C-alpha positions as CSV (number, residue, x, y, z in Angstrom):
1,M,-19.0,17.2,5.7
2,G,-14.8,17.0,4.8
3,A,-13.4,16.3,1.3
4,P,-13.9,12.8,0.1
5,F,-11.2,9.9,0.6
6,C,-10.7,9.7,-2.6
7,R,-12.2,10.9,-5.9
8,Q,-14.9,8.8,-8.5
9,T,-16.2,9.3,-11.8
10,V,-18.4,7.2,-13.7
11,L,-18.6,7.4,-17.5
12,P,-21.5,6.6,-19.8
13,N,-20.0,3.3,-21.0
14,G,-19.6,2.2,-17.7
15,L,-16.3,2.7,-16.9
16,R,-15.3,3.5,-13.3
17,I,-12.6,6.1,-12.5
18,V,-11.1,5.9,-9.0
19,T,-8.1,8.6,-8.1
20,K,-6.6,9.6,-4.5
21,N,-3.8,12.5,-4.8
22,F,-0.8,12.1,-2.7
23,S,0.9,15.8,-2.5
24,G,4.4,15.7,-2.1
25,V,5.2,12.6,-4.2
26,K,6.8,13.2,-8.0
27,T,5.3,9.8,-9.2
28,F,2.0,7.9,-10.0
29,S,0.4,4.6,-10.0
30,L,-2.1,3.9,-12.6
31,A,-4.2,0.4,-12.8
32,I,-6.4,-1.0,-14.8
33,V,-9.0,-3.6,-13.2
34,I,-11.3,-6.3,-14.5
35,R,-13.9,-7.4,-12.3
36,R,-13.2,-11.4,-13.0
37,G,-11.1,-13.4,-10.8
38,S,-10.2,-17.0,-10.2
39,K,-14.0,-17.7,-8.4
40,H,-15.5,-17.2,-11.8
41,D,-13.5,-20.0,-13.5
42,P,-15.4,-23.3,-14.8
43,L,-14.2,-26.3,-12.9
44,R,-12.7,-27.7,-15.7
45,L,-10.6,-24.7,-16.7
46,A,-9.8,-23.8,-13.3
47,G,-6.8,-21.1,-13.8
48,L,-8.5,-19.4,-16.8
49,A,-8.5,-15.4,-15.6
50,H,-4.9,-16.3,-14.3
51,F,-4.3,-17.5,-17.9
52,L,-5.2,-14.9,-19.3
53,E,-3.8,-12.4,-17.3
54,H,-0.5,-13.7,-18.7
55,A,-1.1,-14.4,-22.1
56,V,-2.3,-10.4,-23.0
57,H,1.5,-10.1,-22.4
58,R,2.7,-12.1,-25.6
59,G,1.6,-10.2,-28.3
60,T,-1.0,-7.1,-29.3
61,K,-2.2,-5.6,-32.2
62,R,0.6,-2.9,-32.4
63,W,3.3,-5.0,-30.8
64,T,2.9,-8.9,-31.9
65,T,5.6,-10.4,-29.6
66,S,5.9,-10.5,-25.6
67,S,9.5,-8.8,-26.5
68,Q,7.9,-5.7,-28.4
69,V,5.3,-5.7,-25.2
70,N,8.1,-5.7,-22.8
71,E,10.3,-3.5,-24.3
72,R,7.1,-0.7,-24.6
73,F,7.7,-0.3,-20.8
74,E,11.4,-1.6,-20.4
75,I,12.8,1.5,-22.5
76,K,10.7,4.2,-20.1
77,G,11.9,2.4,-17.0
78,L,8.4,1.3,-15.9
79,S,7.5,-1.3,-13.5
80,E,4.4,-2.9,-14.8
81,N,2.9,-5.7,-13.4
82,A,-0.4,-7.6,-13.2
83,Q,-2.4,-10.1,-10.7
84,T,-4.9,-12.0,-10.6
85,S,-6.7,-12.8,-6.9
86,T,-9.9,-14.5,-6.5
87,S,-12.4,-11.5,-6.9
88,F,-10.2,-9.7,-10.1
89,T,-7.6,-9.4,-12.2
90,S,-5.3,-5.9,-12.3
91,F,-3.1,-4.7,-14.7
92,Y,-0.7,-1.9,-13.0
93,I,2.2,0.5,-13.2
94,L,4.3,1.3,-10.4
95,E,5.6,5.1,-9.0
96,A,6.4,6.3,-12.7
97,I,7.2,9.6,-13.3
98,T,4.4,12.2,-13.6
99,G,5.1,12.9,-17.5
100,L,4.4,9.3,-18.3
101,L,0.9,9.1,-17.7
102,N,-0.4,9.3,-21.2
103,Y,2.6,6.8,-21.9
104,S,1.1,4.3,-19.3
105,F,-2.3,4.5,-20.3
106,D,-1.6,3.8,-24.0
107,F,0.4,0.8,-22.7
108,L,-2.1,-0.3,-20.2
109,S,-5.1,-0.3,-22.9
110,E,-3.2,-1.9,-25.7
111,I,-2.2,-4.9,-23.3
112,V,-5.9,-5.3,-22.1
113,L,-8.0,-4.3,-25.1
114,N,-5.8,-5.7,-27.9
115,P,-4.1,-9.0,-26.8
116,L,-3.5,-11.3,-30.1
117,L,-3.9,-14.5,-28.2
118,D,-1.9,-16.4,-30.6
119,E,-1.4,-20.0,-30.6
120,S,2.1,-20.4,-30.3
121,A,2.0,-18.1,-27.8
122,I,-0.3,-19.4,-25.7
123,T,1.2,-23.1,-25.9
124,A,4.7,-21.3,-24.4
125,E,2.8,-19.7,-22.1
126,K,1.3,-22.8,-20.4
127,G,4.6,-24.3,-19.7
128,V,5.4,-21.1,-17.8
129,I,2.2,-21.1,-15.8
130,I,2.7,-24.5,-15.0
131,D,6.2,-23.8,-13.4
132,E,4.7,-21.1,-11.5
133,H,2.2,-23.6,-10.2
134,F,4.9,-25.7,-8.8
135,T,6.9,-22.8,-7.5
136,Y,4.0,-21.9,-5.4
137,K,3.6,-25.5,-4.2
138,D,7.4,-25.4,-3.2
139,D,6.4,-23.0,-0.5
140,P,4.9,-24.4,2.6
141,G,3.7,-21.5,4.0
142,A,1.1,-20.5,0.8
143,E,0.5,-24.1,0.7
144,A,-1.0,-24.2,4.2
145,G,-2.9,-21.4,3.8
146,E,-4.5,-23.1,0.5
147,L,-5.3,-26.1,2.4
148,L,-7.0,-24.0,4.8
149,N,-9.1,-22.6,2.1
150,R,-10.3,-26.0,0.7
151,M,-11.9,-26.9,4.1
152,L,-13.3,-23.6,4.6
153,Y,-15.1,-23.7,1.0
154,V,-15.5,-27.4,0.4
155,H,-16.2,-27.7,-3.4
156,S,-16.4,-23.6,-3.8
157,P,-14.3,-21.9,-6.5
158,L,-13.1,-20.3,-3.2
159,G,-11.3,-22.9,-2.2
160,R,-9.2,-23.6,-5.6
161,R,-5.7,-22.5,-6.5
162,I,-5.8,-19.4,-8.1
163,E,-3.5,-20.5,-11.0
164,G,-5.8,-23.8,-11.5
165,T,-4.1,-27.4,-11.7
166,Q,-1.8,-28.7,-14.0
167,E,-4.5,-30.6,-15.5
168,T,-6.8,-28.0,-15.9
169,I,-3.9,-25.6,-17.5
170,K,-3.3,-27.8,-20.0
171,R,-7.2,-28.1,-21.0
172,I,-6.9,-24.1,-21.6
173,Q,-7.6,-23.3,-25.4
174,R,-7.6,-20.0,-27.3
175,S,-11.2,-20.3,-27.7
176,D,-11.7,-20.3,-24.3
177,L,-9.4,-16.8,-23.7
178,V,-11.0,-15.1,-26.7
179,K,-14.2,-16.1,-25.1
180,M,-13.4,-14.6,-21.8
181,H,-11.9,-11.8,-23.2
182,Q,-14.8,-10.5,-25.1
183,R,-16.9,-11.2,-22.5
184,Y,-15.4,-9.5,-19.3
185,Y,-12.7,-7.0,-20.6
186,I,-15.3,-4.3,-21.1
187,P,-15.6,-1.1,-19.7
188,N,-18.7,-1.7,-17.7
189,N,-16.7,-4.8,-15.6
190,M,-13.5,-2.4,-15.2
191,I,-12.0,0.2,-12.8
192,I,-9.3,2.4,-13.6
193,V,-7.0,3.4,-10.4
194,A,-5.0,6.1,-10.4
195,I,-3.1,7.3,-7.1
196,G,0.2,9.5,-6.7
197,D,0.8,13.0,-8.2
198,I,-2.0,13.0,-10.8
199,Q,-5.2,14.8,-10.6
200,H,-8.6,13.4,-11.4
201,Q,-10.0,15.4,-14.2
202,Q,-6.4,14.6,-16.1
203,V,-7.3,10.6,-15.4
204,V,-10.6,10.8,-16.3
205,K,-9.6,13.1,-19.8
206,L,-7.6,10.0,-20.8
207,A,-9.9,7.0,-19.7
208,R,-12.4,8.6,-22.3
209,H,-9.8,8.9,-24.7
210,F,-8.4,5.3,-24.6
211,F,-11.8,3.7,-23.7
212,G,-14.8,6.1,-23.8
213,H,-15.4,4.9,-27.2
214,I,-15.9,1.5,-26.5
215,P,-19.8,0.6,-25.8
216,R,-20.4,-1.2,-23.0
217,K,-21.8,-5.2,-23.3
218,P,-24.3,-7.0,-21.3
219,L,-22.7,-9.1,-18.4
220,P,-23.3,-12.8,-17.7
221,R,-25.4,-13.0,-14.6
222,E,-23.4,-15.6,-12.3
223,T,-23.3,-16.6,-8.7
224,V,-20.4,-18.1,-6.5
225,K,-21.6,-21.1,-4.8
226,I,-20.0,-20.5,-1.4
227,H,-21.2,-24.7,0.1
228,R,-20.2,-26.0,3.2
229,I,-17.6,-26.2,5.2
230,S,-15.4,-29.6,5.7
231,S,-16.3,-32.1,8.0
232,Q,-12.9,-32.6,8.5
233,H,-11.7,-30.2,11.4
234,L,-7.9,-31.1,10.8
235,R,-6.0,-32.2,8.1
236,R,-2.1,-32.5,7.6
237,I,-0.1,-33.1,4.5
238,C,3.9,-33.9,4.9
239,R,6.3,-33.0,3.1
240,P,9.6,-34.9,4.1
241,A,12.7,-32.0,3.7
242,L,10.7,-29.6,5.7
243,N,12.6,-28.0,9.2
244,A,9.6,-26.2,10.0
245,A,5.8,-26.8,10.7
246,Y,3.6,-24.5,9.0
247,L,0.0,-24.2,11.1
248,N,-2.7,-22.2,9.8
249,I,-6.2,-22.1,11.6
250,G,-9.1,-20.2,10.4
251,A,-13.0,-19.6,9.9
252,R,-15.4,-17.6,7.6
253,F,-17.9,-15.0,8.7
254,T,-20.5,-13.9,6.6
255,D,-23.2,-11.2,6.3
256,L,-21.7,-9.3,8.8
257,T,-22.5,-5.5,9.7
258,T,-19.7,-2.7,9.8
259,K,-20.0,-3.1,13.1
260,E,-19.7,-6.4,13.5
261,Q,-16.5,-6.4,11.0
262,G,-14.9,-3.7,13.4
263,V,-15.0,-6.3,16.2
264,L,-14.3,-9.2,14.2
265,E,-10.3,-7.3,13.6
266,I,-10.2,-6.5,17.3
267,L,-10.6,-10.5,17.9
268,S,-8.1,-11.0,15.7
269,T,-5.8,-8.1,17.2
270,V,-6.6,-9.7,20.8
271,L,-5.6,-12.9,19.4
272,G,-2.3,-12.5,17.5
273,G,-2.1,-8.9,15.9
274,H,0.7,-7.4,17.9
275,T,3.3,-8.3,20.7
276,L,1.0,-8.2,23.5
277,S,-1.8,-10.4,21.9
278,R,-2.4,-13.3,23.5
279,L,-0.7,-15.4,21.5
280,F,1.8,-13.7,20.8
281,K,2.7,-13.7,24.3
282,L,1.6,-17.4,25.2
283,I,4.0,-18.9,22.3
284,R,7.2,-16.8,21.8
285,T,7.3,-14.8,24.8
286,D,6.5,-17.0,27.4
287,L,7.2,-20.5,25.7
288,G,9.7,-18.8,23.3
289,K,8.6,-20.8,20.3
290,A,7.7,-20.4,16.7
291,Y,9.3,-16.9,15.4
292,M,6.3,-15.9,13.6
293,V,2.6,-15.7,15.3
294,D,0.1,-13.8,13.3
295,S,-3.5,-13.2,12.8
296,G,-5.4,-11.5,10.5
297,V,-8.7,-10.8,9.0
298,E,-8.9,-11.2,5.0
299,D,-12.2,-9.6,3.0
300,F,-13.9,-11.3,0.4
301,L,-17.1,-10.1,-1.4
302,E,-18.7,-13.3,0.2
303,G,-17.3,-12.3,3.7
304,Q,-14.7,-12.0,6.0
305,Q,-12.2,-14.7,6.8
306,L,-10.0,-15.0,10.1
307,N,-6.6,-16.4,9.8
308,I,-4.5,-17.5,12.6
309,D,-0.9,-18.7,11.5
310,T,2.4,-19.8,12.7
311,A,5.4,-21.9,11.8
312,P,7.0,-24.0,15.0
313,L,9.3,-26.5,15.0
314,P,7.8,-30.6,14.6
315,K,8.3,-31.3,18.3
316,D,6.4,-28.5,19.5
317,L,3.3,-28.3,16.9
318,E,0.7,-30.7,18.6
319,K,1.5,-28.4,21.9
320,I,1.2,-24.9,20.2
321,R,-1.8,-26.2,18.0
322,Q,-3.4,-27.3,21.4
323,L,-2.6,-23.9,22.9
324,I,-4.2,-21.9,19.8
325,Y,-7.4,-23.7,20.1
326,A,-8.0,-23.3,23.9
327,T,-7.4,-19.7,23.1
328,I,-10.0,-19.6,20.8
329,L,-12.5,-21.5,23.1
330,T,-11.3,-19.1,26.0
331,L,-12.6,-16.3,24.3
332,K,-15.9,-17.7,23.5
333,E,-16.4,-18.7,26.9
334,K,-14.7,-15.5,29.1
335,G,-14.4,-12.8,26.1
336,I,-11.9,-10.1,26.5
337,S,-10.7,-7.6,28.9
338,T,-11.4,-3.8,29.0
339,A,-7.7,-3.4,28.7
340,E,-7.6,-5.4,25.5
341,L,-10.0,-3.7,23.8
342,R,-8.7,-0.1,24.3
343,L,-5.4,-1.8,23.3
344,A,-6.7,-3.6,20.2
345,K,-8.5,-0.2,19.2
346,T,-5.3,2.0,19.8
347,F,-3.4,-0.5,17.6
348,L,-6.0,-1.2,14.8
349,V,-6.3,2.9,14.7
350,N,-2.7,3.8,14.2
351,D,-2.5,1.1,11.5
352,R,-5.2,2.5,9.4
353,Y,-3.7,6.3,9.8
354,R,-0.2,4.4,8.6
355,E,-1.8,2.6,5.8
356,I,-2.6,6.2,4.3
357,K,0.7,6.4,2.3
358,Y,1.5,6.5,-1.1
359,S,2.5,3.0,-1.5
360,E,1.8,-0.2,-4.0
361,D,0.6,-1.6,-0.7
362,F,-2.2,1.3,-0.9
363,L,-2.7,0.6,-4.5
364,H,-3.8,-3.1,-3.8
365,E,-5.9,-1.9,-0.9
366,L,-7.7,0.7,-2.7
367,I,-8.2,-1.7,-5.8
368,A,-9.8,-4.6,-3.0
369,T,-11.9,-2.0,-1.8
370,M,-13.7,-0.9,-4.8
371,V,-14.2,-4.0,-6.3
372,H,-15.5,-6.0,-2.8
373,N,-18.0,-3.1,-2.5
374,N,-16.9,-2.6,1.0
375,P,-16.2,1.6,1.1
376,E,-18.0,1.9,4.6
377,Y,-15.3,-0.2,6.6
378,S,-12.3,0.8,4.5
379,F,-9.1,3.0,5.2
380,L,-10.3,5.8,7.9
381,R,-13.8,5.1,7.6
382,A,-12.9,2.3,9.6
383,I,-11.9,4.4,12.4
384,P,-14.9,5.6,13.7
385,I,-16.4,2.2,13.8
386,I,-13.7,0.5,15.4
387,R,-13.7,3.4,18.2
388,S,-17.4,2.8,18.4
389,V,-17.2,-0.5,19.7
390,T,-18.1,-1.2,23.0
391,P,-17.3,-4.3,25.0
392,A,-21.1,-5.4,24.5
393,D,-20.6,-5.4,20.9
394,V,-17.4,-7.6,21.6
395,Q,-20.3,-10.2,24.1
396,K,-22.9,-9.7,21.2
397,F,-20.9,-11.0,18.3
398,L,-19.1,-14.0,20.5
399,D,-22.3,-15.0,21.2
400,Q,-23.6,-15.1,18.1
401,H,-21.2,-15.5,15.6
402,W,-18.3,-17.0,17.0
403,R,-17.8,-20.7,16.7
404,P,-15.2,-22.7,17.7
405,E,-16.4,-26.1,16.2
406,D,-16.7,-24.1,12.8
407,F,-12.6,-23.3,13.2
408,R,-10.4,-25.6,11.2
409,I,-6.7,-26.6,10.9
410,A,-4.4,-26.9,8.3
411,I,-0.8,-28.1,8.3
412,I,2.1,-28.5,6.7
413,A,5.0,-30.7,8.4
414,P,7.6,-33.2,8.0
415,K,6.6,-36.6,8.2
416,K,6.4,-37.9,12.3
417,K,9.1,-39.9,12.8
418,T,8.5,-43.5,14.0
419,A,10.0,-45.2,16.9
């Protein structure tokens, strides 16, 4: 057995610590992760997890204003940020010089553990988050992805916007934020992740110092309802000022084995994962249309989602939509060739090796892997799984899981011109 890919320790209070040392670098990145994201928000308070991520930066017991909080990391030249996803919230410092590990722990632990959640600061932050909401709404590519999610997860929190809506944001009160913080910002619902020029035991020692004294608490039992797929196969939203049309086609897959996850990635790669993929050749190389043609698999705790996206000119939209769906049907009917399988494996394996480098992307991928409890299909562990996929495995997957009728189509485009 070789050395473990990363090192892990769990403290008596349930705090999980994950580290990955990278030799030859002179910086580290540190994250504190709370296993609570937008999918856990009550419907009437959609956006609560994201709101709390913002609110903790507005002041703490030691630094009572947002300016004082900002000064704490700015004066050291630290790059601090936070992110809310469907499954978790993370607070992190990127590529700090090695001597600032203690300082970084002190900063992140203070904003995570001791936010003031002042009433006036919360009122002010509502305006910021509503502005953020409309900023994302002005991104047609992101809006197409959100529209697709609403079709794949009808009446499910997985189909909601992470930041909520203008109405739900206004509805959030200080008491909601305090209650959520007390219930979920606890050690047995947290993961500390550190990568770069760090030693595991050093990170464990600091985690004990800043978090070890906090007792574990019972976590409320919660399940996320997935609900049904929309009966509508296609939805279109018109945005008059657009020059391009944004097309997302996708399907969700649940209860896949690690081998089946490998097959799904191979099929995604055959469809649109590189310049020799079917859709890239058909749309961009042969037709000379659509600069961007892509396909990828997104991992959720509840399963995997295949997304195909492109942005053609409006006059080409219908032709390209039909072409993509016909390609999905052809996969079901005829499968893939041995040459396509071999090429997809080569591409995916090399891509996995490229992922193993000290970077912000690696940090976020490691966090997601730990939260989603999918370590058996992550980073280098996925390579032997991908390599082991046979033509029979692909055909079995197509027979059992590939249902073109379950794919949904989301379009954000300018209004059709009438004669």
